[in-house]
C-alpha positions in Angstrom: 109.6 59.4 116.7 106.7 57.1 116.2 107.6 54.8 113.2 103.9 54.4 112.4 103.6 58.2 111.8 105.7 59.8 109.2 107.7 62.8 110.3 106.7 66.1 108.8 110.0 68.1 108.3 108.1 71.4 108.3 106.2 70.9 111.6 107.2 72.9 114.6 109.4 70.7 116.8 109.5 73.2 119.7 107.0 73.4 122.5 106.5 76.7 124.3 105.8 76.0 128.0 105.7 79.7 129.1 106.4 83.2 127.9 107.1 86.4 129.8 108.0 89.8 128.4 111.3 90.9 130.0 111.7 94.3 128.2 109.9 96.6 125.8 110.2 100.0 124.2 108.5 101.7 121.2 110.4 99.5 118.7 110.9 96.1 120.3 109.6 93.6 122.8 111.9 91.0 124.3 110.5 87.6 125.5 112.0 84.9 127.7 110.4 81.5 126.7 110.7 78.3 128.6 110.5 75.6 126.0 110.9 71.9 125.2 113.6 71.7 122.6 113.3 69.5 119.5 115.2 66.7 121.3 112.5 66.8 124.1 114.7 68.4 126.7 113.8 71.6 128.6 115.4 74.8 127.5 115.1 78.5 127.1 114.7 80.8 124.1 115.0 84.6 123.9 113.0 86.2 121.2 113.1 89.8 120.0 109.8 90.9 118.5 110.0 94.0 116.2 107.0 96.3 116.0 108.3 97.7 112.6 109.2 96.3 109.3 112.8 97.3 108.3 112.5 99.1 105.0 115.4 100.0 102.7 115.7 101.8 99.4 118.3 101.2 96.6 118.1 104.6 94.9 119.7 104.2 91.5 120.3 107.1 89.1 120.7 107.2 85.3 124.5 106.9 85.6 124.1 103.6 87.5 125.1 105.2 90.8 123.7 104.2 94.2 122.8 106.8 96.9 124.4 105.7 100.2 124.0 107.3 103.6 126.7 107.0 106.3 126.1 107.2 110.0 127.5 106.0 113.3 125.5 103.0 114.5 125.3 103.0 118.3 124.5 99.3 118.5 127.7 98.4 116.5 130.0 101.1 117.9 131.1 101.9 114.4 130.4 104.0 111.3 128.2 102.3 108.7 127.5 103.0 105.0 124.0 101.9 104.0 121.1 102.4 101.7 118.4 104.8 103.1 116.5 102.8 105.7 113.8 103.1 108.3 110.9 101.4 110.0 107.3 101.0 109.0 105.0 100.4 112.0 103.3 97.0 111.3 99.6 97.5 110.7 99.9 101.3 110.5 102.1 102.2 107.6 102.6 100.5 104.2 106.2 99.6 103.5 106.3 101.5 100.2 105.0 104.6 102.0 107.8 104.2 104.5 110.4 103.8 101.7 109.2 107.0 100.1 109.4 108.8 103.4 112.8 107.5 104.4 114.3 108.3 101.0 113.1 111.9 101.2 114.0 112.4 104.9 117.5 111.0 104.7 118.5 112.2 101.3 116.0 114.7 100.0 115.3 112.7 96.9 112.0 111.5 95.5 111.5 108.8 92.9 109.0 108.3 90.1 109.4 104.5 89.8 109.3 102.0 92.6 109.8 98.3 92.6 109.8 95.9 95.5 113.1 93.9 95.3 112.9 91.5 98.2 111.6 90.5 101.7 114.0 88.9 104.1 114.1 87.8 107.8 117.2 89.7 108.9 118.3 87.6 112.0 115.8 84.8 112.3 117.6 82.9 115.0 116.7 85.5 117.7 114.2 87.9 116.2 111.2 88.1 113.8 112.3 91.3 112.0 111.2 91.4 108.4 113.2 93.5 106.0 111.6 94.8 102.8 113.8 96.5 100.1 112.7 98.6 97.2 114.4 99.9 94.0 113.8 103.6 93.4 114.5 105.2 90.0 113.6 108.4 88.2 115.1 110.4 91.0 114.6 114.2 91.7 116.6 116.1 94.4 115.0 117.9 97.3 115.9 118.9 100.8 116.8 116.2 103.4 115.2 116.3 106.8 116.8 113.6 108.9 115.3 113.0 112.4 117.2 113.9 115.6 118.8 110.5 115.9 120.5 110.8 112.5 123.7 112.6 111.7 124.1 111.5 108.1 126.5 111.8 105.2 125.0 111.2 101.8 127.1 110.2 98.8 126.6 108.8 95.3 128.7 105.7 94.6 129.0 103.9 91.2 126.9 100.7 91.5 129.9 98.3 90.9 131.9 100.1 93.7 129.0 99.9 96.1 128.6 96.2 95.4 132.3 95.7 95.9 132.0 97.4 99.3 129.8 94.5 100.3 132.4 92.0 99.2 135.3 93.8 101.1 133.3 94.3 104.3 133.1 98.1 104.0 129.3 97.6 103.9 128.0 95.1 106.5 124.3 96.1 106.8 122.3 93.1 105.7 119.4 94.9 104.0 121.9 97.0 102.0 123.9 93.9 101.0 120.7 92.0 100.0 119.3 95.0 98.1 122.5 95.5 96.1 122.8 91.8 95.4 119.2 91.7 94.0 119.9 94.8 91.8 123.1 93.1 90.5 121.0 90.1 89.6 118.5 92.3 87.9 121.3 94.0 85.9 122.4 90.5 84.8 118.9 89.6 83.8 118.9 86.6 86.2 115.8 87.7 88.1 
């Protein structure tokens, strides 16, 4: 570092020398980057670019229950309890429209009131996926129509129990954990 020039802690310390796409499908692109690392030495970086926003819905009823969906997650090799979630194609669908669609498709429910809870980068060391979570209230039931990749169970869980499931590790999905945490803070009047 040049002592005559002050260091900007927010400046990008990486230099991309080259980039090549090594894989793509309708949801992701995977890149192999040759880089100069922050210490100036050569290195490589793998980056997964997501073509969708991850969108989740904390659906909360008048009895303070949360609507959870359960499904086997192929990538994890295990069953997972989560809030209703889906993907909004970046530049083509608004995240709130996706939230409404996913809640209806996965659970059959619609909501009168919507509030954005948070935006979060879900695994920023290897990907650029942005997660957006909404709170849905004023719920009315309907008929679920999950897509062909989803074999879902739907269940109402008291909010405190659902939150506790994140503490015990029964819920590990990051968007679910973040959404429930934000609702807990709202209930405490902290945010």
